[in-house]
mmCIF file of the N, C-alpha and C atoms, coordinates in Angstrom:
data_MODEL
# 
_entry.id   MODEL 
# 
loop_
_atom_site.group_PDB 
_atom_site.id 
_atom_site.type_symbol 
_atom_site.label_atom_id 
_atom_site.label_alt_id 
_atom_site.label_comp_id 
_atom_site.label_asym_id 
_atom_site.label_entity_id 
_atom_site.label_seq_id 
_atom_site.pdbx_PDB_ins_code 
_atom_site.Cartn_x 
_atom_site.Cartn_y 
_atom_site.Cartn_z 
_atom_site.occupancy 
_atom_site.B_iso_or_equiv 
_atom_site.pdbx_formal_charge 
_atom_site.auth_seq_id 
_atom_site.auth_comp_id 
_atom_site.auth_asym_id 
_atom_site.auth_atom_id 
_atom_site.pdbx_PDB_model_num 
ATOM 1   N N  . MET A 1 1  ? -12.835 -15.688 2.220  1.00 0.00 ? 1  MET A N  1 
ATOM 2   C CA . MET A 1 1  ? -11.852 -15.021 3.052  1.00 0.00 ? 1  MET A CA 1 
ATOM 3   C C  . MET A 1 1  ? -11.387 -13.757 2.329  1.00 0.00 ? 1  MET A C  1 
ATOM 4   N N  . ALA A 1 2  ? -11.269 -12.686 3.065  1.00 0.00 ? 2  ALA A N  1 
ATOM 5   C CA . ALA A 1 2  ? -10.841 -11.403 2.512  1.00 0.00 ? 2  ALA A CA 1 
ATOM 6   C C  . ALA A 1 2  ? -9.334  -11.408 2.264  1.00 0.00 ? 2  ALA A C  1 
ATOM 7   N N  . THR A 1 3  ? -8.920  -10.581 1.326  1.00 0.00 ? 3  THR A N  1 
ATOM 8   C CA . THR A 1 3  ? -7.493  -10.424 1.081  1.00 0.00 ? 3  THR A CA 1 
ATOM 9   C C  . THR A 1 3  ? -6.877  -9.616  2.226  1.00 0.00 ? 3  THR A C  1 
ATOM 10  N N  . GLU A 1 4  ? -5.571  -9.639  2.296  1.00 0.00 ? 4  GLU A N  1 
ATOM 11  C CA . GLU A 1 4  ? -4.876  -8.876  3.334  1.00 0.00 ? 4  GLU A CA 1 
ATOM 12  C C  . GLU A 1 4  ? -5.174  -7.383  3.204  1.00 0.00 ? 4  GLU A C  1 
ATOM 13  N N  . ASN A 1 5  ? -5.224  -6.896  1.972  1.00 0.00 ? 5  ASN A N  1 
ATOM 14  C CA . ASN A 1 5  ? -5.510  -5.482  1.735  1.00 0.00 ? 5  ASN A CA 1 
ATOM 15  C C  . ASN A 1 5  ? -6.929  -5.120  2.174  1.00 0.00 ? 5  ASN A C  1 
ATOM 16  N N  . GLU A 1 6  ? -7.901  -5.994  1.866  1.00 0.00 ? 6  GLU A N  1 
ATOM 17  C CA . GLU A 1 6  ? -9.282  -5.744  2.292  1.00 0.00 ? 6  GLU A CA 1 
ATOM 18  C C  . GLU A 1 6  ? -9.388  -5.717  3.817  1.00 0.00 ? 6  GLU A C  1 
ATOM 19  N N  . MET A 1 7  ? -8.686  -6.613  4.476  1.00 0.00 ? 7  MET A N  1 
ATOM 20  C CA . MET A 1 7  ? -8.715  -6.644  5.936  1.00 0.00 ? 7  MET A CA 1 
ATOM 21  C C  . MET A 1 7  ? -8.070  -5.394  6.523  1.00 0.00 ? 7  MET A C  1 
ATOM 22  N N  . LYS A 1 8  ? -6.953  -4.970  5.944  1.00 0.00 ? 8  LYS A N  1 
ATOM 23  C CA . LYS A 1 8  ? -6.292  -3.751  6.420  1.00 0.00 ? 8  LYS A CA 1 
ATOM 24  C C  . LYS A 1 8  ? -7.210  -2.550  6.247  1.00 0.00 ? 8  LYS A C  1 
ATOM 25  N N  . GLN A 1 9  ? -7.833  -2.445  5.065  1.00 0.00 ? 9  GLN A N  1 
ATOM 26  C CA . GLN A 1 9  ? -8.752  -1.342  4.806  1.00 0.00 ? 9  GLN A CA 1 
ATOM 27  C C  . GLN A 1 9  ? -9.925  -1.395  5.785  1.00 0.00 ? 9  GLN A C  1 
ATOM 28  N N  . GLY A 1 10 ? -10.450 -2.583  6.030  1.00 0.00 ? 10 GLY A N  1 
ATOM 29  C CA . GLY A 1 10 ? -11.553 -2.744  6.970  1.00 0.00 ? 10 GLY A CA 1 
ATOM 30  C C  . GLY A 1 10 ? -11.187 -2.339  8.378  1.00 0.00 ? 10 GLY A C  1 
ATOM 31  N N  . LEU A 1 11 ? -9.994  -2.695  8.817  1.00 0.00 ? 11 LEU A N  1 
ATOM 32  C CA . LEU A 1 11 ? -9.544  -2.328  10.167 1.00 0.00 ? 11 LEU A CA 1 
ATOM 33  C C  . LEU A 1 11 ? -9.351  -0.824  10.303 1.00 0.00 ? 11 LEU A C  1 
ATOM 34  N N  . LEU A 1 12 ? -8.805  -0.202  9.275  1.00 0.00 ? 12 LEU A N  1 
ATOM 35  C CA . LEU A 1 12 ? -8.634  1.249   9.317  1.00 0.00 ? 12 LEU A CA 1 
ATOM 36  C C  . LEU A 1 12 ? -9.991  1.958   9.370  1.00 0.00 ? 12 LEU A C  1 
ATOM 37  N N  . LEU A 1 13 ? -10.951 1.483   8.572  1.00 0.00 ? 13 LEU A N  1 
ATOM 38  C CA . LEU A 1 13 ? -12.291 2.059   8.606  1.00 0.00 ? 13 LEU A CA 1 
ATOM 39  C C  . LEU A 1 13 ? -12.946 1.844   9.962  1.00 0.00 ? 13 LEU A C  1 
ATOM 40  N N  . ALA A 1 14 ? -12.782 0.655   10.512 1.00 0.00 ? 14 ALA A N  1 
ATOM 41  C CA . ALA A 1 14 ? -13.373 0.361   11.818 1.00 0.00 ? 14 ALA A CA 1 
ATOM 42  C C  . ALA A 1 14 ? -12.799 1.266   12.895 1.00 0.00 ? 14 ALA A C  1 
ATOM 43  N N  . ALA A 1 15 ? -11.500 1.472   12.865 1.00 0.00 ? 15 ALA A N  1 
ATOM 44  C CA . ALA A 1 15 ? -10.868 2.342   13.859 1.00 0.00 ? 15 ALA A CA 1 
ATOM 45  C C  . ALA A 1 15 ? -11.409 3.768   13.756 1.00 0.00 ? 15 ALA A C  1 
ATOM 46  N N  . ALA A 1 16 ? -11.520 4.273   12.537 1.00 0.00 ? 16 ALA A N  1 
ATOM 47  C CA . ALA A 1 16 ? -12.047 5.626   12.339 1.00 0.00 ? 16 ALA A CA 1 
ATOM 48  C C  . ALA A 1 16 ? -13.507 5.701   12.770 1.00 0.00 ? 16 ALA A C  1 
ATOM 49  N N  . ALA A 1 17 ? -14.290 4.704   12.396 1.00 0.00 ? 17 ALA A N  1 
ATOM 50  C CA . ALA A 1 17 ? -15.713 4.691   12.745 1.00 0.00 ? 17 ALA A CA 1 
ATOM 51  C C  . ALA A 1 17 ? -15.916 4.618   14.248 1.00 0.00 ? 17 ALA A C  1 
ATOM 52  N N  . LEU A 1 18 ? -15.157 3.775   14.921 1.00 0.00 ? 18 LEU A N  1 
ATOM 53  C CA . LEU A 1 18 ? -15.287 3.652   16.376 1.00 0.00 ? 18 LEU A CA 1 
ATOM 54  C C  . LEU A 1 18 ? -14.933 4.954   17.078 1.00 0.00 ? 18 LEU A C  1 
ATOM 55  N N  . GLU A 1 19 ? -13.895 5.590   16.620 1.00 0.00 ? 19 GLU A N  1 
ATOM 56  C CA . GLU A 1 19 ? -13.479 6.853   17.233 1.00 0.00 ? 19 GLU A CA 1 
ATOM 57  C C  . GLU A 1 19 ? -14.574 7.918   17.081 1.00 0.00 ? 19 GLU A C  1 
ATOM 58  N N  . ILE A 1 20 ? -15.081 8.052   15.863 1.00 0.00 ? 20 ILE A N  1 
ATOM 59  C CA . ILE A 1 20 ? -16.108 9.062   15.596 1.00 0.00 ? 20 ILE A CA 1 
ATOM 60  C C  . ILE A 1 20 ? -17.401 8.735   16.338 1.00 0.00 ? 20 ILE A C  1 
ATOM 61  N N  . ALA A 1 21 ? -17.864 7.500   16.213 1.00 0.00 ? 21 ALA A N  1 
ATOM 62  C CA . ALA A 1 21 ? -19.129 7.106   16.841 1.00 0.00 ? 21 ALA A CA 1 
ATOM 63  C C  . ALA A 1 21 ? -19.050 7.235   18.360 1.00 0.00 ? 21 ALA A C  1 
ATOM 64  N N  . SER A 1 22 ? -17.923 6.891   18.941 1.00 0.00 ? 22 SER A N  1 
ATOM 65  C CA . SER A 1 22 ? -17.747 6.995   20.388 1.00 0.00 ? 22 SER A CA 1 
ATOM 66  C C  . SER A 1 22 ? -17.728 8.444   20.848 1.00 0.00 ? 22 SER A C  1 
ATOM 67  N N  . ASP A 1 23 ? -16.976 9.278   20.146 1.00 0.00 ? 23 ASP A N  1 
ATOM 68  C CA . ASP A 1 23 ? -16.873 10.689  20.519 1.00 0.00 ? 23 ASP A CA 1 
ATOM 69  C C  . ASP A 1 23 ? -18.209 11.414  20.457 1.00 0.00 ? 23 ASP A C  1 
ATOM 70  N N  . TRP A 1 24 ? -19.013 11.068  19.472 1.00 0.00 ? 24 TRP A N  1 
ATOM 71  C CA . TRP A 1 24 ? -20.247 11.814  19.220 1.00 0.00 ? 24 TRP A CA 1 
ATOM 72  C C  . TRP A 1 24 ? -21.521 11.013  19.486 1.00 0.00 ? 24 TRP A C  1 
ATOM 73  N N  . ASN A 1 25 ? -21.384 9.744   19.898 1.00 0.00 ? 25 ASN A N  1 
ATOM 74  C CA . ASN A 1 25 ? -22.534 8.876   20.162 1.00 0.00 ? 25 ASN A CA 1 
ATOM 75  C C  . ASN A 1 25 ? -23.458 8.811   18.940 1.00 0.00 ? 25 ASN A C  1 
ATOM 76  N N  . LEU A 1 26 ? -22.865 8.435   17.794 1.00 0.00 ? 26 LEU A N  1 
ATOM 77  C CA . LEU A 1 26 ? -23.580 8.448   16.521 1.00 0.00 ? 26 LEU A CA 1 
ATOM 78  C C  . LEU A 1 26 ? -23.922 7.043   16.031 1.00 0.00 ? 26 LEU A C  1 
ATOM 79  N N  . PRO A 1 27 ? -25.086 6.896   15.361 1.00 0.00 ? 27 PRO A N  1 
ATOM 80  C CA . PRO A 1 27 ? -25.432 5.620   14.744 1.00 0.00 ? 27 PRO A CA 1 
ATOM 81  C C  . PRO A 1 27 ? -24.873 5.481   13.317 1.00 0.00 ? 27 PRO A C  1 
ATOM 82  N N  . ALA A 1 28 ? -24.364 6.570   12.755 1.00 0.00 ? 28 ALA A N  1 
ATOM 83  C CA . ALA A 1 28 ? -23.782 6.552   11.413 1.00 0.00 ? 28 ALA A CA 1 
ATOM 84  C C  . ALA A 1 28 ? -22.541 7.427   11.422 1.00 0.00 ? 28 ALA A C  1 
ATOM 85  N N  . VAL A 1 29 ? -21.572 7.053   10.590 1.00 0.00 ? 29 VAL A N  1 
ATOM 86  C CA . VAL A 1 29 ? -20.310 7.789   10.535 1.00 0.00 ? 29 VAL A CA 1 
ATOM 87  C C  . VAL A 1 29 ? -19.927 8.042   9.081  1.00 0.00 ? 29 VAL A C  1 
ATOM 88  N N  . GLN A 1 30 ? -19.160 9.090   8.854  1.00 0.00 ? 30 GLN A N  1 
ATOM 89  C CA . GLN A 1 30 ? -18.725 9.455   7.502  1.00 0.00 ? 30 GLN A CA 1 
ATOM 90  C C  . GLN A 1 30 ? -17.261 9.053   7.364  1.00 0.00 ? 30 GLN A C  1 
ATOM 91  N N  . VAL A 1 31 ? -17.038 7.790   6.945  1.00 0.00 ? 31 VAL A N  1 
ATOM 92  C CA . VAL A 1 31 ? -15.675 7.260   6.847  1.00 0.00 ? 31 VAL A CA 1 
ATOM 93  C C  . VAL A 1 31 ? -15.332 6.751   5.444  1.00 0.00 ? 31 VAL A C  1 
ATOM 94  N N  . GLU A 1 32 ? -16.193 7.030   4.464  1.00 0.00 ? 32 GLU A N  1 
ATOM 95  C CA . GLU A 1 32 ? -15.921 6.690   3.061  1.00 0.00 ? 32 GLU A CA 1 
ATOM 96  C C  . GLU A 1 32 ? -15.609 5.203   2.835  1.00 0.00 ? 32 GLU A C  1 
ATOM 97  N N  . PRO A 1 33 ? -16.530 4.282   3.195  1.00 0.00 ? 33 PRO A N  1 
ATOM 98  C CA . PRO A 1 33 ? -16.271 2.871   2.903  1.00 0.00 ? 33 PRO A CA 1 
ATOM 99  C C  . PRO A 1 33 ? -16.270 2.631   1.394  1.00 0.00 ? 33 PRO A C  1 
ATOM 100 N N  . PRO A 1 34 ? -15.637 1.559   0.930  1.00 0.00 ? 34 PRO A N  1 
ATOM 101 C CA . PRO A 1 34 ? -15.641 1.266   -0.507 1.00 0.00 ? 34 PRO A CA 1 
ATOM 102 C C  . PRO A 1 34 ? -17.075 1.176   -1.031 1.00 0.00 ? 34 PRO A C  1 
ATOM 103 N N  . LYS A 1 35 ? -17.335 1.797   -2.157 1.00 0.00 ? 35 LYS A N  1 
ATOM 104 C CA . LYS A 1 35 ? -18.692 1.804   -2.736 1.00 0.00 ? 35 LYS A CA 1 
ATOM 105 C C  . LYS A 1 35 ? -19.188 0.385   -3.012 1.00 0.00 ? 35 LYS A C  1 
ATOM 106 N N  . GLU A 1 36 ? -18.269 -0.527  -3.366 1.00 0.00 ? 36 GLU A N  1 
ATOM 107 C CA . GLU A 1 36 ? -18.686 -1.897  -3.683 1.00 0.00 ? 36 GLU A CA 1 
ATOM 108 C C  . GLU A 1 36 ? -19.221 -2.643  -2.453 1.00 0.00 ? 36 GLU A C  1 
ATOM 109 N N  . TRP A 1 37 ? -18.968 -2.129  -1.260 1.00 0.00 ? 37 TRP A N  1 
ATOM 110 C CA . TRP A 1 37 ? -19.532 -2.743  -0.058 1.00 0.00 ? 37 TRP A CA 1 
ATOM 111 C C  . TRP A 1 37 ? -21.020 -2.453  0.051  1.00 0.00 ? 37 TRP A C  1 
ATOM 112 N N  . ALA A 1 38 ? -21.514 -1.430  -0.630 1.00 0.00 ? 38 ALA A N  1 
ATOM 113 C CA . ALA A 1 38 ? -22.939 -1.074  -0.669 1.00 0.00 ? 38 ALA A CA 1 
ATOM 114 C C  . ALA A 1 38 ? -23.558 -1.009  0.723  1.00 0.00 ? 38 ALA A C  1 
ATOM 115 N N  . LEU A 1 39 ? -22.916 -0.271  1.623  1.00 0.00 ? 39 LEU A N  1 
ATOM 116 C CA . LEU A 1 39 ? -23.421 -0.154  2.991  1.00 0.00 ? 39 LEU A CA 1 
ATOM 117 C C  . LEU A 1 39 ? -24.533 0.871   3.082  1.00 0.00 ? 39 LEU A C  1 
ATOM 118 N N  . GLU A 1 40 ? -25.495 0.589   3.932  1.00 0.00 ? 40 GLU A N  1 
ATOM 119 C CA . GLU A 1 40 ? -26.612 1.493   4.214  1.00 0.00 ? 40 GLU A CA 1 
ATOM 120 C C  . GLU A 1 40 ? -26.066 2.702   4.955  1.00 0.00 ? 40 GLU A C  1 
ATOM 121 N N  . GLY A 1 41 ? -26.645 3.835   4.734  1.00 0.00 ? 41 GLY A N  1 
ATOM 122 C CA . GLY A 1 41 ? -26.116 5.082   5.282  1.00 0.00 ? 41 GLY A CA 1 
ATOM 123 C C  . GLY A 1 41 ? -26.526 5.444   6.686  1.00 0.00 ? 41 GLY A C  1 
ATOM 124 N N  . GLY A 1 42 ? -27.283 4.607   7.375  1.00 0.00 ? 42 GLY A N  1 
ATOM 125 C CA . GLY A 1 42 ? -27.685 4.929   8.741  1.00 0.00 ? 42 GLY A CA 1 
ATOM 126 C C  . GLY A 1 42 ? -28.480 6.219   8.832  1.00 0.00 ? 42 GLY A C  1 
ATOM 127 N N  . GLY A 1 43 ? -29.327 6.476   7.830  1.00 0.00 ? 43 GLY A N  1 
ATOM 128 C CA . GLY A 1 43 ? -30.114 7.706   7.823  1.00 0.00 ? 43 GLY A CA 1 
ATOM 129 C C  . GLY A 1 43 ? -29.440 8.859   7.099  1.00 0.00 ? 43 GLY A C  1 
ATOM 130 N N  . GLU A 1 44 ? -28.188 8.670   6.700  1.00 0.00 ? 44 GLU A N  1 
ATOM 131 C CA . GLU A 1 44 ? -27.438 9.690   5.959  1.00 0.00 ? 44 GLU A CA 1 
ATOM 132 C C  . GLU A 1 44 ? -27.200 9.182   4.538  1.00 0.00 ? 44 GLU A C  1 
ATOM 133 N N  . ASP A 1 45 ? -26.708 10.043  3.674  1.00 0.00 ? 45 ASP A N  1 
ATOM 134 C CA . ASP A 1 45 ? -26.504 9.695   2.264  1.00 0.00 ? 45 ASP A CA 1 
ATOM 135 C C  . ASP A 1 45 ? -25.194 8.928   2.066  1.00 0.00 ? 45 ASP A C  1 
ATOM 136 N N  . PRO A 1 46 ? -25.280 7.637   1.673  1.00 0.00 ? 46 PRO A N  1 
ATOM 137 C CA . PRO A 1 46 ? -24.062 6.856   1.437  1.00 0.00 ? 46 PRO A CA 1 
ATOM 138 C C  . PRO A 1 46 ? -23.170 7.460   0.353  1.00 0.00 ? 46 PRO A C  1 
ATOM 139 N N  . ALA A 1 47 ? -23.748 8.201   -0.582 1.00 0.00 ? 47 ALA A N  1 
ATOM 140 C CA . ALA A 1 47 ? -22.961 8.829   -1.645 1.00 0.00 ? 47 ALA A CA 1 
ATOM 141 C C  . ALA A 1 47 ? -21.998 9.875   -1.089 1.00 0.00 ? 47 ALA A C  1 
ATOM 142 N N  . ASP A 1 48 ? -22.295 10.375  0.108  1.00 0.00 ? 48 ASP A N  1 
ATOM 143 C CA . ASP A 1 48 ? -21.416 11.350  0.766  1.00 0.00 ? 48 ASP A CA 1 
ATOM 144 C C  . ASP A 1 48 ? -20.410 10.681  1.703  1.00 0.00 ? 48 ASP A C  1 
ATOM 145 N N  . GLY A 1 49 ? -20.304 9.345   1.629  1.00 0.00 ? 49 GLY A N  1 
ATOM 146 C CA . GLY A 1 49 ? -19.324 8.629   2.436  1.00 0.00 ? 49 GLY A CA 1 
ATOM 147 C C  . GLY A 1 49 ? -19.841 8.118   3.768  1.00 0.00 ? 49 GLY A C  1 
ATOM 148 N N  . TRP A 1 50 ? -21.142 8.220   4.006  1.00 0.00 ? 50 TRP A N  1 
ATOM 149 C CA . TRP A 1 50 ? -21.713 7.777   5.276  1.00 0.00 ? 50 TRP A CA 1 
ATOM 150 C C  . TRP A 1 50 ? -22.014 6.285   5.255  1.00 0.00 ? 50 TRP A C  1 
ATOM 151 N N  . CYS A 1 51 ? -21.924 5.669   6.426  1.00 0.00 ? 51 CYS A N  1 
ATOM 152 C CA . CYS A 1 51 ? -22.387 4.291   6.581  1.00 0.00 ? 51 CYS A CA 1 
ATOM 153 C C  . CYS A 1 51 ? -22.899 4.120   8.001  1.00 0.00 ? 51 CYS A C  1 
ATOM 154 N N  . GLY A 1 52 ? -23.901 3.268   8.129  1.00 0.00 ? 52 GLY A N  1 
ATOM 155 C CA . GLY A 1 52 ? -24.401 2.948   9.454  1.00 0.00 ? 52 GLY A CA 1 
ATOM 156 C C  . GLY A 1 52 ? -23.376 2.104   10.195 1.00 0.00 ? 52 GLY A C  1 
ATOM 157 N N  . THR A 1 53 ? -23.218 2.339   11.473 1.00 0.00 ? 53 THR A N  1 
ATOM 158 C CA . THR A 1 53 ? -22.229 1.567   12.239 1.00 0.00 ? 53 THR A CA 1 
ATOM 159 C C  . THR A 1 53 ? -22.596 0.090   12.270 1.00 0.00 ? 53 THR A C  1 
ATOM 160 N N  . TYR A 1 54 ? -23.895 -0.225  12.310 1.00 0.00 ? 54 TYR A N  1 
ATOM 161 C CA . TYR A 1 54 ? -24.330 -1.625  12.306 1.00 0.00 ? 54 TYR A CA 1 
ATOM 162 C C  . TYR A 1 54 ? -23.951 -2.298  10.995 1.00 0.00 ? 54 TYR A C  1 
ATOM 163 N N  . ASP A 1 55 ? -24.225 -1.637  9.866  1.00 0.00 ? 55 ASP A N  1 
ATOM 164 C CA . ASP A 1 55 ? -23.888 -2.200  8.558  1.00 0.00 ? 55 ASP A CA 1 
ATOM 165 C C  . ASP A 1 55 ? -22.378 -2.378  8.401  1.00 0.00 ? 55 ASP A C  1 
ATOM 166 N N  . LEU A 1 56 ? -21.615 -1.417  8.895  1.00 0.00 ? 56 LEU A N  1 
ATOM 167 C CA . LEU A 1 56 ? -20.155 -1.527  8.833  1.00 0.00 ? 56 LEU A CA 1 
ATOM 168 C C  . LEU A 1 56 ? -19.681 -2.720  9.658  1.00 0.00 ? 56 LEU A C  1 
ATOM 169 N N  . ALA A 1 57 ? -20.237 -2.898  10.839 1.00 0.00 ? 57 ALA A N  1 
ATOM 170 C CA . ALA A 1 57 ? -19.854 -4.027  11.693 1.00 0.00 ? 57 ALA A CA 1 
ATOM 171 C C  . ALA A 1 57 ? -20.186 -5.357  11.010 1.00 0.00 ? 57 ALA A C  1 
ATOM 172 N N  . LYS A 1 58 ? -21.364 -5.441  10.359 1.00 0.00 ? 58 LYS A N  1 
ATOM 173 C CA . LYS A 1 58 ? -21.735 -6.646  9.645  1.00 0.00 ? 58 LYS A CA 1 
ATOM 174 C C  . LYS A 1 58 ? -20.727 -6.959  8.539  1.00 0.00 ? 58 LYS A C  1 
ATOM 175 N N  . LYS A 1 59 ? -20.336 -5.937  7.795  1.00 0.00 ? 59 LYS A N  1 
ATOM 176 C CA . LYS A 1 59 ? -19.399 -6.132  6.683  1.00 0.00 ? 59 LYS A CA 1 
ATOM 177 C C  . LYS A 1 59 ? -18.032 -6.585  7.195  1.00 0.00 ? 59 LYS A C  1 
ATOM 178 N N  . LEU A 1 60 ? -17.588 -6.006  8.300  1.00 0.00 ? 60 LEU A N  1 
ATOM 179 C CA . LEU A 1 60 ? -16.290 -6.392  8.856  1.00 0.00 ? 60 LEU A CA 1 
ATOM 180 C C  . LEU A 1 60 ? -16.309 -7.829  9.359  1.00 0.00 ? 60 LEU A C  1 
ATOM 181 N N  . ARG A 1 61 ? -17.418 -8.260  9.952  1.00 0.00 ? 61 ARG A N  1 
ATOM 182 C CA . ARG A 1 61 ? -17.526 -9.661  10.369 1.00 0.00 ? 61 ARG A CA 1 
ATOM 183 C C  . ARG A 1 61 ? -17.487 -10.584 9.153  1.00 0.00 ? 61 ARG A C  1 
ATOM 184 N N  . GLU A 1 62 ? -18.139 -10.161 8.057  1.00 0.00 ? 62 GLU A N  1 
ATOM 185 C CA . GLU A 1 62 ? -18.137 -10.933 6.827  1.00 0.00 ? 62 GLU A CA 1 
ATOM 186 C C  . GLU A 1 62 ? -16.723 -11.062 6.262  1.00 0.00 ? 62 GLU A C  1 
ATOM 187 N N  . LEU A 1 63 ? -15.965 -9.973  6.280  1.00 0.00 ? 63 LEU A N  1 
ATOM 188 C CA . LEU A 1 63 ? -14.587 -10.002 5.789  1.00 0.00 ? 63 LEU A CA 1 
ATOM 189 C C  . LEU A 1 63 ? -13.705 -10.909 6.639  1.00 0.00 ? 63 LEU A C  1 
ATOM 190 N N  . ALA A 1 64 ? -13.965 -10.954 7.919  1.00 0.00 ? 64 ALA A N  1 
ATOM 191 C CA . ALA A 1 64 ? -13.134 -11.747 8.836  1.00 0.00 ? 64 ALA A CA 1 
ATOM 192 C C  . ALA A 1 64 ? -13.422 -13.240 8.748  1.00 0.00 ? 64 ALA A C  1 
ATOM 193 N N  . ALA A 1 65 ? -14.583 -13.616 8.215  1.00 0.00 ? 65 ALA A N  1 
ATOM 194 C CA . ALA A 1 65 ? -14.976 -15.036 8.170  1.00 0.00 ? 65 ALA A CA 1 
ATOM 195 C C  . ALA A 1 65 ? -14.233 -15.796 7.104  1.00 0.00 ? 65 ALA A C  1 
# 
């Protein structure tokens, strides 16, 4: 189970990612997820803060479990 802080951070990232992905119809978003989450960049460079929306969704489901 994730800590309260991890869940809050995850929800904030999800909100930003959903807004960006919806506005631009993107498969990857630049929302600076924590590096320790090691998310795939969705075709973009994760070092620049990118993550694939699918990978982000998987991580958020993992945090919620």
